[in-house]
C-alpha positions, 0 to 999 in steps of 0.5 A: 431778211435777217442779215445776221442769220443769212451771214451765218448761213453763208459763213456756215456753207463756207466753213463746212464745204469739203476740204477738197474744193478750191476757194472759188468752188466753195464761193460758188456753192455758198453763193448758189445756196444763199440765192436759193435759200433767199429766193425760196424765202420770197426775197427779191433778186435785187435784195439778194444781190445787194446782200451778197455784194454789199454785205458778204462781199462775194465775187460779183462775177459769181453773183451775176452768173447765178442770180437769175438762174431758176431753182433747178439750175441752182440745184444742178450747179450745187450738185456739180460742185459736190460731185467735184468734191467727191470724185475719186 
């Protein structure tokens, strides 16, 4: 895994997230997107966890909540966050 690229990926999600989202929801979105991206790239759960915890310093509770979810559940979580962002 290219940690510089993935750090930029995570930061890009944070910086481009809708302004209507809370900081916690932005972090949830960034963590779930990063987990999904790295899982699809074939990285192990341990590698993903260590990257998010040690390099990104993401909230451990958020990491632990989403690290073992299936791809479909991660996508659903992302959709729920985006739905909150665009609620009228």
